C-alpha positions in Angstrom: 104.4 78.6 109.4 107.5 80.5 108.3 109.6 82.4 111.0 109.2 85.4 108.8 105.4 85.4 108.8 103.7 87.3 111.3 106.5 90.0 111.7 105.6 92.2 114.7 107.6 95.5 115.4 105.9 96.5 118.7 108.7 94.9 120.8 111.9 92.8 120.5 113.3 90.3 122.9 116.4 88.3 122.7 116.1 84.5 124.2 118.6 82.2 125.3 119.0 78.7 123.6 117.2 77.2 126.9 114.5 79.7 126.5 113.8 78.5 122.9 114.3 74.8 124.0 111.5 75.3 126.7 109.0 76.9 124.2 109.5 80.5 124.4 106.4 82.0 122.7 107.3 85.7 122.6 108.5 87.6 119.5 112.2 87.4 119.7 115.6 88.4 117.7 118.7 86.6 117.9 122.0 85.9 116.4 123.4 82.3 116.1 127.1 81.4 115.3 127.3 79.0 112.6 130.0 77.5 110.3 130.0 80.9 108.4 130.9 84.2 110.2 128.3 85.3 112.6 125.0 86.9 111.0 122.6 89.0 112.8 119.2 87.2 112.2 116.1 89.0 113.1 112.8 87.1 113.5 109.3 87.4 115.2 106.5 85.1 115.8 104.6 82.7 118.1 105.2 79.5 119.8 104.8 77.6 116.8 107.6 79.6 115.2 109.9 78.8 118.4 109.3 74.9 118.0 110.1 75.4 114.6 113.3 77.2 115.3 114.0 74.6 118.1 113.9 71.5 116.0 116.4 73.2 113.6 118.7 74.3 116.6 118.9 70.5 117.6 121.2 70.0 114.8 123.4 73.0 115.7 125.1 71.9 118.7 127.4 74.8 118.8 124.5 77.1 118.4 124.1 79.5 121.3 121.8 82.5 121.5 122.9 85.0 124.1 120.5 86.8 126.5 119.8 90.6 125.9 117.3 92.7 127.8 113.7 93.0 126.6 113.6 96.3 124.6 110.4 97.9 123.2 111.1 99.3 119.7 108.0 101.2 119.1 107.6 103.3 122.1 110.3 106.0 121.6 110.4 108.5 124.5 108.4 111.6 123.6 110.7 114.6 122.1 110.7 117.3 124.8 109.0 120.6 123.3 111.5 123.2 122.4 110.4 126.6 123.1 110.7 129.1 120.1 113.4 131.9 120.5 112.4 135.2 122.0 111.2 137.8 119.6 112.5 141.3 118.8 110.3 144.0 119.9 110.7 147.7 120.2 109.9 149.3 123.5 106.6 151.0 124.2 106.3 154.3 122.6 106.1 155.9 126.1 109.4 154.6 127.0 112.8 156.1 126.1 114.6 155.3 122.9 117.2 152.8 123.9 120.9 153.3 123.1 122.7 151.5 120.3 124.4 149.3 122.8 121.1 148.3 124.4 119.3 147.5 121.2 122.4 145.6 119.7 122.2 143.4 122.9 118.7 142.7 122.2 119.4 141.8 118.6 122.2 139.4 119.7 119.6 137.7 122.2 116.9 137.1 119.7 117.8 137.5 116.1 121.3 136.0 116.4 120.0 133.0 118.2 118.7 131.6 114.8 122.3 131.7 113.5 124.9 129.2 113.7 127.4 129.3 116.6 130.2 130.2 114.3 128.4 133.0 112.7 127.2 134.4 116.2 130.8 134.2 117.3 132.2 135.9 114.3 129.7 138.8 114.6 130.1 139.1 118.3 133.8 139.5 118.2 133.6 142.1 115.3 131.0 144.0 117.3 132.9 143.9 120.5 136.1 145.3 118.9 135.0 147.6 116.3 131.5 148.8 116.8 130.9 148.9 120.7 133.6 151.1 121.7 132.4 153.8 119.3 128.6 153.7 118.9 127.3 151.7 121.9 127.0 155.0 124.2 124.9 156.8 121.5 121.1 156.8 121.2 119.8 155.0 118.3 118.3 158.2 116.9 121.8 159.6 117.0 123.2 156.9 114.9 122.6 158.7 111.5 124.7 158.6 108.3 127.0 161.3 109.1 128.0 159.6 112.3 128.5 156.3 110.5 130.7 157.9 107.8 133.0 159.3 110.3 133.0 156.1 112.3 134.0 154.2 109.2 136.9 156.7 108.3 138.2 156.5 111.9 138.3 152.6 111.6 140.1 152.9 108.2 142.7 155.3 109.5 143.4 153.1 112.3 144.3 150.3 109.9 141.4 148.0 110.0 141.4 145.8 106.9 138.9 146.3 104.3 137.1 143.0 104.8 136.6 143.8 108.6 135.6 147.2 107.6 132.7 145.9 105.5 131.6 143.5 108.0 131.4 146.1 110.8 129.3 148.4 108.6 127.0 145.4 107.7 126.4 144.9 111.4 125.5 148.5 112.2 123.2 148.5 109.3 121.5 145.4 110.3 121.1 146.3 114.0 119.6 149.8 113.0 117.4 148.1 110.5 115.9 145.9 113.0 114.9 149.1 115.0 113.6 151.3 112.3 111.6 148.4 111.0 109.7 148.3 114.5 109.0 152.0 114.6 108.2 152.1 110.9 110.7 154.6 109.7 113.6 154.6 107.0 117.0 153.5 108.1 119.4 156.3 107.8 122.4 154.1 107.7 121.3 152.5 104.5 122.0 155.7 102.9 126.0 155.1 103.6 127.9 153.8 100.7 129.0 150.2 101.7 132.9 150.1 101.9 134.1 148.4 98.7 134.5 144.6 98.5 137.9 143.4 99.4 139.6 142.2 96.3 139.8 138.4 95.9 143.2 136.8 95.4 142.7 136.7 91.7 141.6 140.4 91.7 144.6 141.3 94.0 147.3 139.5 91.8 146.3 139.7 88.4 148.3 142.8 87.5 151.3 141.3 89.5 151.1 137.5 88.1 151.4 138.2 84.4 154.6 137.4 82.4 156.2 138.8 79.3 156.0 137.5 75.8 159.5 136.3 75.9 158.7 134.2 79.2 155.5 132.9 77.5 157.7 131.5 75.0 159.9 130.0 77.4 156.9 128.2 79.0 155.6 127.1 75.4 159.1 125.7 74.9 158.9 123.7 78.3 155.8 121.8 77.1 156.6 118.0 76.7 153.4 117.0 74.9 151.1 118.4 72.4 148.3 118.2 75.0 150.4 120.6 77.5 151.3 123.0 74.9 147.5 123.2 73.8 146.4 123.5 77.3 148.9 126.6 77.9 147.8 128.2 74.6 144.2 127.8 75.3 144.5 129.4 78.8 146.7 132.3 77.6 145.7 132.9 74.0 142.1 132.0 74.1 141.7 133.4 77.7 139.6 130.4 78.9 139.1 129.7 82.6 140.3 126.4 84.1 136.9 125.2 84.1 136.1 126.2 80.4 139.3 124.4 79.6 138.0 121.2 81.2 134.6 121.5 79.5 136.0 122.1 76.1 134.7 119.5 73.4 135.6 118.6 69.9 132.4 120.2 68.6 133.3 123.5 70.1 136.2 123.8 67.9 136.0 125.2 64.3 139.5 125.0 62.8 138.1 126.3 59.4 136.8 129.4 61.0 139.5 129.6 63.6 136.9 129.8 66.5 136.2 128.4 69.8 132.7 128.3 71.3 132.8 128.4 74.9 129.5 127.3 76.6 130.4 125.0 79.7 132.5 124.5 82.6 133.7 121.0 83.1 130.4 118.8 82.9 128.2 121.9 83.7 126.3 123.1 80.7 126.8 126.8 81.6 129.6 129.3 81.7 130.5 131.3 84.8 128.4 134.3 83.5 125.8 132.1 81.8 126.6 133.4 78.4 128.0 131.5 75.3 130.9 133.4 73.7 132.8 132.7 70.5 136.5 133.4 70.7 138.8 133.9 67.5 142.0 132.2 67.5 144.3 135.3 67.1 147.4 133.1 66.9 148.1 130.5 64.1 150.1 128.5 66.5 146.9 127.8 68.4 145.3 126.5 65.5 148.3 124.4 64.6 148.4 122.9 68.3 144.6 122.1 67.9 145.0 120.5 64.6 147.6 118.2 66.1 146.0 117.4 69.5 142.7 116.5 67.5 144.7 114.3 64.9 146.1 112.4 68.1 142.6 112.1 69.4 141.5 110.5 66.0 144.3 108.0 66.3 143.2 107.0 69.7 139.5 106.5 68.6 138.0 109.6 70.3 136.2 110.8 66.9 132.8 111.6 68.5 131.8 115.3 68.5 131.0 115.1 72.1 134.4 113.9 73.1 136.0 116.2 75.6 139.4 117.8 74.0 140.9 116.5 77.6 139.7 113.3 78.8 139.3 112.6 82.4 138.7 109.2 84.3 140.9 106.1 84.6 139.9 104.5 81.2 141.1 105.5 77.8 138.1 103.6 76.0 136.4 105.9 73.8 133.0 104.9 75.6 134.2 106.7 78.7 133.7 110.3 78.1 134.3 112.3 81.0 136.0 115.8 81.4 139.4 116.2 82.9 139.3 117.6 86.6 140.0 121.1 87.1 142.5 120.3 89.9 144.3 118.1 87.3 144.4 120.8 84.7 145.7 123.2 87.3 148.4 121.0 88.4 149.6 120.4 84.9 149.9 124.1 84.1 151.9 124.7 87.4 154.1 121.7 86.6 155.0 123.4 83.3 155.5 126.8 84.9 157.9 125.2 87.3 160.2 123.8 84.5 161.1 127.1 83.7 161.1 128.6 87.1 157.9 130.7 86.9 155.7 128.8 89.2 156.2 131.5 91.9 155.9 134.5 89.4 152.6 133.5 87.9 150.0 130.8 88.0 147.2 129.1 85.6 144.9 132.1 86.1 147.8 134.5 85.6 148.2 133.1 82.0 144.7 134.4 81.3 145.7 137.7 82.6 149.0 137.6 80.6 147.0 137.0 77.4 144.6 139.8 77.9 147.7 142.1 78.8 149.6 140.9 75.8 146.5 142.0 73.6 146.3 145.4 75.1 149.8 146.0 74.6 149.5 144.9 70.9 146.7 147.5 70.4 143.4 145.6 71.2 140.6 147.8 72.8 139.4 147.1 76.3 135.9 146.2 74.9 137.2 143.7 72.6 139.4 141.9 75.4 136.4 142.0 77.7 134.4 140.0 75.1 137.5 137.9 74.5 137.6 136.9 78.3 134.0 136.6 78.8 133.5 139.1 81.5 129.9 140.0 82.3 130.8 143.9 81.9 133.6 145.9 80.8 134.2 147.2 84.1 135.5 144.0 85.4 138.0 144.1 82.7 139.0 147.7 83.5 139.6 146.7 87.1 142.0 144.1 86.1 143.9 145.9 83.4 144.7 149.6 82.6 145.0 151.2 79.3 143.0 150.9 76.1 143.7 151.6 72.6 140.8 151.5 70.0 141.3 149.1 67.1 138.8 147.4 64.7 139.1 143.9 66.0 141.3 141.2 67.3 142.1 139.4 63.8 145.4 141.7 63.5 147.0 140.5 66.6 148.5 137.3 65.3 152.0 138.4 66.9 150.9 139.6 70.1 152.2 136.3 71.8 155.7 136.4 70.4 
């Protein structure tokens, strides 16, 4: 009978060598040092199994099996019952309306228990500093749209950041929402306009990180390879995002029609807005750079239509077709900018903003630039750049980039 037969999982016992020699008849697990490195062997069986093992161990003079205590493995301690968190309930109709501070405390002790510790700490800190000193003493019925608007205005005048202003408003709206859901009435705080979303680093710096046409030509002159030059031109003149540059394939480039089809980011078959867009190459230098780079790809054997224009991975075999990592593209562009001392003035996404600014200065309309950049709405483009000049199209802006 094999030692593996009759394997049982109800309990595990580790026996000494003497125990096995004496005919231990219980299921057991053991490790035995041998000529090879120590191995953990797990077996279980009957007295006959032990006898078989004992006969084998007689030839292993150096084998020792160390005693460990008996440990049941299939009888785990029952998991203690966890009581559900308390539920949030409004006071009885006959009782008085709580103050905003009293109700906020109830929300913290019930609803917020379902949130992570970090979230609770962040919300509690915001409430204690920006909400409690101003609204906690008021009755819930008195916390209406007018009171909240004046409160937000006071916070803004006191220098509270836009992000914290928005966060504080969300807290007040959430706390009052739970109350009015309990009493079955509309929440008056919901009618207050939510503070504007704080601009992201890209939005905040879009106008400040552009460069001039002369500086752009310096960047082009600093490129040491065709691949670098094409990467810079695609980011600026075609307005592609870093992920869209990584996801560009040969099939997406039509040199005869002078168009680029943007439909993926890296290895994701979708763009940021989920829409496919076709970009017209408005500069002949971009077409020339593409022609040279694709010729270099042909010489390297990357002739497949689904080959990425910039290949990633550690292999240069045509069979390995991976997109270049976004971080790698970002570092390449930053390195080229550093060669002309512009890495502190602009950044890779700033080249996209630079291209849009130069097109607008050359007379392109905001609508055409918005389509060129792939923004979901023209409002996004208007928040980035100012000034529009209506024209018929982008084809006449060949000299916009110097």
